[in-house]
Backbone as a chain_set.jsonl record, in Angstrom:
{"seq": "MRSCEVDVPPGIAYLRLDHKLLPLPPKLLRRIAVLGDTGCRLRITDNGTHEVQDCNDAKAWPYANLAVRIAQARPGLVIHPGDYHYRESACPSGRVGCEGTPFGYRASIRGGTMVTGARQPRGLRSR", "coords": {"N": [[126.306, 41.183, 146.076], [128.893, 43.503, 145.554], [129.71, 46.873, 145.074], [131.904, 49.532, 144.209], [133.519, 52.746, 144.249], [136.265, 54.649, 143.227], [138.647, 57.257, 143.045], [141.279, 57.246, 140.8], [144.51, 58.107, 140.981], [146.766, 59.756, 138.651], [149.402, 57.824, 137.176], [149.244, 55.514, 138.678], [149.883, 52.089, 138.799], [148.48, 49.716, 139.249], [145.496, 48.348, 140.756], [144.191, 47.029, 143.774], [141.831, 44.88, 145.195], [140.439, 43.339, 147.89], [142.689, 41.614, 147.975], [142.955, 40.969, 145.305], [144.192, 41.615, 142.095], [143.199, 44.251, 140.047], [142.396, 45.059, 136.725], [143.416, 48.025, 135.067], [141.792, 50.538, 133.136], [142.694, 51.409, 129.738], [144.661, 54.366, 128.974], [143.593, 55.826, 126.9], [140.509, 55.366, 125.588], [139.553, 53.502, 122.92], [137.652, 51.786, 121.98], [134.427, 50.977, 123.083], [132.225, 48.716, 124.506], [128.801, 48.102, 124.809], [126.255, 46.376, 126.34], [123.155, 44.841, 127.214], [120.298, 43.578, 129.035], [120.554, 40.756, 129.02], [119.782, 38.4, 130.191], [118.685, 34.972, 130.744], [115.563, 33.562, 130.405], [113.763, 31.932, 132.901], [110.953, 31.077, 134.179], [108.024, 30.498, 136.026], [104.814, 31.439, 135.863], [102.246, 32.982, 137.953], [99.865, 31.752, 137.24], [100.72, 29.309, 136.417], [101.828, 29.099, 133.898], [104.563, 28.462, 131.756], [107.426, 30.347, 131.147], [110.012, 29.99, 129.404], [113.374, 29.849, 128.378], [115.775, 28.065, 126.459], [118.46, 27.829, 128.068], [120.846, 26.499, 127.77], [121.336, 26.367, 125.122], [122.944, 27.817, 122.494], [121.728, 29.107, 120.351], [119.144, 29.659, 121.19], [119.609, 31.236, 123.393], [121.667, 33.657, 123.001], [123.784, 34.834, 124.47], [126.427, 33.887, 125.152], [127.667, 33.749, 122.636], [127.587, 36.475, 121.948], [129.239, 37.525, 123.967], [131.736, 36.371, 123.325], [132.174, 37.499, 120.797], [132.327, 40.207, 121.463], [134.625, 40.128, 123.076], [136.478, 39.425, 121.103], [136.576, 41.782, 119.672], [138.046, 43.318, 121.321], [137.499, 45.512, 123.265], [138.253, 48.499, 125.144], [136.75, 48.98, 127.32], [133.923, 47.531, 128.845], [130.528, 47.869, 129.22], [127.853, 46.932, 131.15], [124.738, 47.583, 131.885], [122.942, 46.158, 133.39], [120.032, 44.143, 134.09], [120.036, 41.262, 133.797], [119.234, 39.038, 135.166], [117.003, 36.575, 135.057], [116.294, 34.141, 135.946], [114.198, 32.852, 137.6], [112.715, 30.61, 138.34], [112.888, 27.004, 138.583], [114.137, 24.932, 135.919], [111.718, 23.38, 133.907], [110.802, 20.006, 134.524], [112.177, 17.507, 132.483], [112.77, 19.164, 130.368], [115.203, 19.521, 128.226], [116.787, 21.587, 127.143], [117.275, 23.505, 129.113], [118.092, 22.129, 131.263], [119.541, 21.562, 134.422], [120.211, 24.179, 134.795], [121.099, 26.923, 136.836], [119.03, 28.601, 139.296], [117.032, 31.087, 141.003], [117.48, 33.542, 143.665], [119.898, 34.048, 144.879], [123.074, 35.669, 145.415], [125.207, 34.326, 144.233], [124.014, 33.067, 142.097], [123.12, 35.208, 140.508], [125.568, 36.511, 139.814], [126.824, 34.348, 138.63], [125.381, 33.951, 136.304], [126.341, 35.902, 134.58], [129.02, 35.118, 134.295], [129.247, 32.229, 133.794], [127.433, 32.093, 131.74], [128.755, 33.348, 129.736], [130.622, 31.613, 128.809], [132.782, 30.141, 126.397], [131.23, 29.242, 123.44], [130.821, 26.287, 121.381], [132.623, 26.191, 118.326], [133.326, 28.863, 118.187], [136.103, 30.962, 118.607], [138.076, 32.787, 120.83], [140.409, 35.489, 120.607]], "CA": [[127.261, 41.825, 145.22], [129.421, 44.737, 146.104], [130.272, 47.794, 144.099], [132.623, 50.615, 144.857], [134.023, 53.781, 143.364], [137.471, 55.257, 143.76], [139.418, 58.058, 142.104], [142.604, 56.66, 140.584], [145.445, 59.176, 140.622], [147.655, 59.453, 137.524], [150.639, 57.118, 137.494], [149.001, 54.268, 139.41], [150.113, 50.952, 137.898], [147.493, 48.665, 139.48], [144.6, 48.454, 141.903], [143.967, 45.759, 144.452], [140.622, 44.822, 146.0], [140.378, 42.03, 148.56], [143.878, 40.853, 147.565], [142.886, 40.643, 143.884], [144.607, 42.692, 141.211], [142.175, 44.68, 139.108], [142.977, 45.723, 135.559], [143.086, 49.427, 134.861], [141.454, 50.802, 131.733], [143.754, 52.123, 129.026], [144.583, 55.825, 129.108], [142.715, 56.302, 125.844], [139.547, 54.343, 125.183], [139.271, 53.542, 121.489], [136.427, 51.008, 121.76], [133.598, 50.692, 124.252], [131.108, 47.815, 124.195], [127.662, 48.23, 125.716], [125.221, 45.37, 126.126], [122.264, 44.732, 128.358], [119.131, 42.72, 128.881], [121.165, 39.514, 128.535], [119.388, 37.246, 131.001], [117.958, 33.84, 130.173], [114.281, 33.484, 131.125], [113.239, 30.711, 133.523], [109.918, 31.588, 135.071], [106.685, 29.922, 136.035], [103.941, 32.526, 136.301], [101.283, 32.657, 139.011], [98.821, 30.841, 136.726], [101.343, 28.046, 136.034], [102.385, 29.16, 132.549], [106.029, 28.454, 131.715], [108.154, 31.258, 130.267], [111.307, 29.324, 129.519], [114.323, 29.801, 127.27], [116.75, 26.986, 126.589], [119.687, 28.541, 128.433], [122.011, 25.706, 127.372], [121.369, 26.367, 123.66], [123.495, 29.101, 122.045], [120.806, 29.764, 119.423], [117.991, 30.129, 121.949], [120.108, 32.273, 124.309], [122.94, 33.948, 122.332], [124.706, 35.63, 125.277], [127.812, 33.413, 125.045], [128.171, 34.189, 121.333], [127.816, 37.915, 122.037], [130.4, 37.759, 124.822], [132.936, 36.032, 122.556], [132.363, 38.509, 119.737], [132.799, 41.432, 122.121], [136.024, 39.891, 123.457], [137.269, 39.454, 119.873], [136.73, 43.184, 119.286], [139.009, 43.854, 122.287], [137.179, 46.868, 123.722], [138.962, 48.955, 126.341], [135.781, 49.041, 128.408], [132.639, 46.885, 128.596], [129.504, 48.368, 130.144], [126.614, 46.166, 131.196], [123.956, 48.308, 132.885], [122.095, 45.282, 134.191], [118.938, 43.381, 133.498], [120.585, 39.979, 133.363], [118.774, 37.924, 136.003], [115.623, 36.168, 134.799], [116.195, 32.716, 136.301], [113.396, 32.888, 138.814], [112.17, 29.287, 138.649], [113.656, 25.859, 138.081], [113.817, 24.434, 134.581], [110.684, 22.339, 134.006], [111.26, 18.623, 134.417], [112.16, 16.952, 131.143], [113.163, 20.167, 129.358], [116.65, 19.321, 128.058], [117.459, 22.83, 126.788], [117.668, 24.303, 130.281], [118.369, 21.168, 132.333], [120.696, 21.854, 135.262], [120.444, 25.624, 134.855], [120.862, 27.462, 138.179], [117.909, 29.52, 139.387], [116.816, 31.651, 142.325], [117.846, 34.938, 143.892], [121.165, 34.177, 145.606], [124.096, 36.452, 144.706], [126.021, 33.422, 143.421], [123.262, 32.802, 140.865], [123.14, 36.424, 139.683], [126.914, 36.67, 139.271], [127.127, 33.202, 137.794], [124.75, 34.135, 135.003], [127.246, 36.696, 133.747], [130.282, 34.421, 134.04], [129.066, 30.949, 133.115], [126.707, 32.338, 130.502], [129.691, 33.856, 128.73], [131.584, 30.589, 128.408], [132.959, 30.073, 124.948], [130.446, 28.187, 122.804], [131.509, 25.524, 120.339], [132.705, 26.811, 117.0], [133.854, 30.22, 118.258], [137.369, 31.058, 119.331], [138.491, 34.147, 121.151], [141.818, 35.735, 120.257]], "C": [[127.682, 43.138, 145.851], [129.916, 45.604, 144.963], [130.965, 48.906, 144.867], [133.085, 51.595, 143.791], [135.251, 54.383, 144.023], [138.118, 56.102, 142.661], [140.808, 57.449, 142.008], [143.537, 57.773, 140.141], [146.316, 58.781, 139.427], [148.914, 58.722, 138.001], [150.457, 55.822, 138.268], [149.11, 53.109, 138.421], [149.068, 49.851, 138.059], [146.619, 49.026, 140.663], [144.42, 47.072, 142.49], [142.7, 45.886, 145.301], [140.518, 43.43, 146.582], [141.485, 41.103, 148.068], [143.845, 40.417, 146.103], [143.326, 41.855, 143.08], [143.493, 42.994, 140.218], [142.839, 45.359, 137.916], [142.537, 47.182, 135.498], [142.707, 49.637, 133.396], [142.621, 51.505, 131.045], [143.584, 53.632, 129.184], [143.644, 56.434, 128.078], [141.794, 55.157, 125.427], [139.219, 54.507, 123.705], [137.975, 52.789, 121.162], [135.732, 50.78, 123.092], [132.46, 49.795, 123.784], [130.03, 48.004, 125.257], [126.657, 47.141, 125.358], [124.369, 45.291, 127.379], [121.116, 43.803, 128.034], [119.557, 41.346, 128.359], [120.74, 38.275, 129.309], [118.646, 36.173, 130.218], [116.714, 33.596, 131.034], [113.966, 32.07, 131.599], [112.207, 31.173, 134.546], [108.632, 30.795, 134.907], [105.777, 30.995, 136.631], [102.973, 32.044, 137.38], [100.198, 31.7, 138.53], [99.407, 29.529, 136.191], [101.912, 27.999, 134.629], [103.914, 29.203, 132.63], [106.527, 29.484, 130.719], [109.6, 30.804, 130.361], [112.103, 29.447, 128.228], [115.24, 28.614, 127.509], [118.129, 27.605, 126.811], [120.955, 27.787, 128.036], [122.193, 25.672, 125.853], [121.792, 27.749, 123.168], [122.593, 29.821, 121.049], [119.602, 30.345, 120.171], [118.368, 31.253, 122.912], [121.511, 32.641, 123.851], [123.963, 34.723, 123.153], [126.162, 35.172, 125.14], [128.428, 33.844, 123.717], [128.473, 35.688, 121.346], [129.073, 38.217, 122.853], [131.709, 37.459, 124.085], [133.205, 37.085, 121.493], [132.849, 39.84, 120.322], [134.266, 41.279, 122.514], [136.932, 39.947, 122.23], [137.507, 40.889, 119.394], [137.696, 43.921, 120.207], [138.697, 45.299, 122.721], [137.999, 47.22, 124.966], [138.054, 48.989, 127.553], [134.502, 48.336, 127.961], [131.668, 47.383, 129.661], [128.283, 47.482, 130.017], [125.755, 46.799, 132.288], [122.987, 47.44, 133.68], [121.036, 44.581, 133.378], [119.463, 42.062, 132.936], [120.093, 38.806, 134.196], [117.292, 37.66, 135.785], [115.403, 34.709, 135.187], [115.466, 32.575, 137.631], [112.94, 31.513, 139.273], [113.076, 28.202, 138.092], [113.23, 25.525, 136.657], [112.751, 23.345, 134.729], [111.272, 20.946, 133.786], [111.118, 18.119, 132.981], [112.55, 17.922, 130.038], [114.685, 20.166, 129.242], [117.386, 20.639, 127.845], [117.874, 23.705, 127.947], [117.996, 23.413, 131.483], [119.64, 21.541, 133.1], [121.021, 23.33, 135.39], [120.179, 26.125, 136.265], [119.705, 28.453, 138.163], [117.811, 30.045, 140.803], [117.371, 33.062, 142.427], [119.139, 35.106, 144.685], [122.165, 34.96, 144.767], [124.933, 35.561, 143.809], [125.333, 33.091, 142.1], [123.347, 34.019, 139.949], [124.51, 36.629, 139.046], [127.278, 35.55, 138.316], [126.522, 33.299, 136.413], [125.687, 34.892, 134.072], [128.486, 35.907, 133.366], [130.07, 33.127, 133.275], [128.304, 31.107, 131.815], [127.611, 32.797, 129.378], [130.755, 32.837, 128.354], [131.615, 30.467, 126.897], [132.15, 28.933, 124.356], [131.27, 27.452, 121.751], [131.508, 26.308, 119.038], [133.21, 28.248, 117.015], [135.146, 30.207, 119.056], [137.67, 32.512, 119.608], [139.976, 34.281, 120.819], [142.656, 35.872, 121.487]], "O": [[126.926, 43.782, 146.578], [130.482, 45.1, 143.993], [130.648, 49.179, 146.025], [133.045, 51.308, 142.595], [135.273, 54.601, 145.234], [138.133, 55.711, 141.494], [141.439, 57.169, 143.027], [143.379, 58.324, 139.052], [146.574, 57.596, 139.216], [149.418, 58.979, 139.094], [151.429, 55.101, 138.492], [148.512, 53.138, 137.345], [148.794, 49.123, 137.105], [146.958, 49.895, 141.465], [144.49, 46.068, 141.781], [142.518, 46.863, 146.028], [140.51, 42.444, 145.845], [141.234, 39.933, 147.777], [144.641, 39.567, 145.704], [142.896, 42.978, 143.341], [142.918, 42.083, 139.622], [143.757, 46.158, 138.097], [141.403, 47.512, 135.846], [143.254, 48.974, 132.514], [143.446, 52.129, 131.711], [142.493, 54.113, 129.49], [142.979, 57.434, 128.346], [142.255, 54.111, 124.97], [138.672, 55.529, 123.291], [137.288, 53.111, 120.193], [136.363, 50.437, 124.093], [131.808, 50.082, 122.78], [130.32, 48.057, 126.452], [126.26, 47.009, 124.2], [124.818, 45.636, 128.472], [120.982, 43.309, 126.914], [118.999, 40.837, 127.387], [121.298, 37.199, 129.095], [118.059, 36.439, 129.17], [116.816, 33.443, 132.252], [113.911, 31.133, 130.802], [112.556, 31.605, 135.645], [108.216, 30.468, 133.795], [105.962, 31.405, 137.776], [102.895, 30.851, 137.677], [99.667, 30.921, 139.32], [98.692, 28.73, 135.585], [102.428, 26.964, 134.207], [104.48, 29.899, 133.474], [106.094, 29.492, 129.566], [110.324, 31.185, 131.281], [111.595, 29.188, 127.137], [115.451, 28.209, 128.653], [118.865, 27.87, 125.86], [122.03, 28.383, 127.974], [123.108, 25.017, 125.354], [121.091, 28.736, 123.393], [122.687, 31.041, 120.917], [119.104, 31.412, 119.811], [117.547, 32.119, 123.213], [122.471, 31.996, 124.273], [124.931, 35.231, 122.585], [127.051, 36.016, 125.024], [129.586, 34.259, 123.678], [129.496, 36.121, 120.815], [129.875, 39.068, 122.47], [132.678, 38.208, 124.209], [134.345, 37.514, 121.315], [133.691, 40.513, 119.727], [135.062, 42.196, 122.311], [138.045, 40.466, 122.313], [138.534, 41.172, 118.775], [138.117, 45.036, 119.897], [139.529, 46.193, 122.563], [138.386, 46.341, 125.737], [138.529, 49.023, 128.688], [134.05, 48.522, 126.832], [131.958, 47.324, 130.856], [127.741, 47.299, 128.927], [126.002, 46.587, 133.475], [122.284, 47.944, 134.555], [121.131, 44.446, 132.158], [119.343, 41.792, 131.741], [120.505, 37.673, 133.948], [116.436, 38.409, 136.255], [114.407, 34.11, 134.783], [116.059, 32.22, 138.649], [112.793, 31.278, 140.472], [113.923, 28.457, 137.235], [112.103, 25.804, 136.25], [112.876, 22.478, 135.593], [112.147, 20.76, 132.941], [110.074, 18.286, 132.351], [112.648, 17.523, 128.878], [115.373, 20.752, 130.078], [118.509, 20.793, 128.326], [118.739, 24.565, 127.789], [118.158, 23.91, 132.598], [120.682, 21.803, 132.5], [122.007, 23.694, 136.031], [119.145, 25.796, 136.847], [119.429, 29.074, 137.136], [118.442, 29.504, 141.711], [117.692, 33.696, 141.421], [119.442, 36.216, 145.124], [122.109, 34.918, 143.538], [125.336, 35.988, 142.727], [126.003, 32.86, 141.093], [123.615, 33.883, 138.756], [124.594, 36.895, 137.847], [127.958, 35.772, 137.314], [127.088, 32.785, 135.449], [125.805, 34.548, 132.896], [128.96, 36.01, 132.234], [130.655, 32.943, 132.208], [128.509, 30.333, 130.88], [127.274, 32.654, 128.203], [131.702, 33.175, 127.644], [130.609, 30.663, 126.216], [132.354, 27.776, 124.724], [132.297, 27.953, 121.292], [130.541, 26.988, 118.694], [133.496, 28.803, 115.955], [135.256, 29.511, 120.066], [137.537, 33.366, 118.732], [140.7, 33.287, 120.76], [143.865, 36.082, 121.39]]}, "num_chains": 1, "name": "protein.A"}
């Protein structure tokens, strides 16, 4: 993952990073959403104990519901200070609730947790 910081002079209409347009925050922030510690736990401890959440179940891991509700509130800025990667081990064989869930330490897994985890769950609609 890459992060950067840049001062944006007044009057700038857009920013571009690696040929991608980035949205600018509004001039006046009326709503800010802050959330953290949103990871889904997939871990097998050293003694073989499973610490597993059903990452595919919106009740067991409510991150997608939270993401939709935050989007519905239309904040001008969303801050996520981290603590979202807990998928250290594969889902145990036969555990349907986390079957097919990505795991490991690759950057694609860490970023994917934030994006795919926030997919719109059934029964909720964003505006």
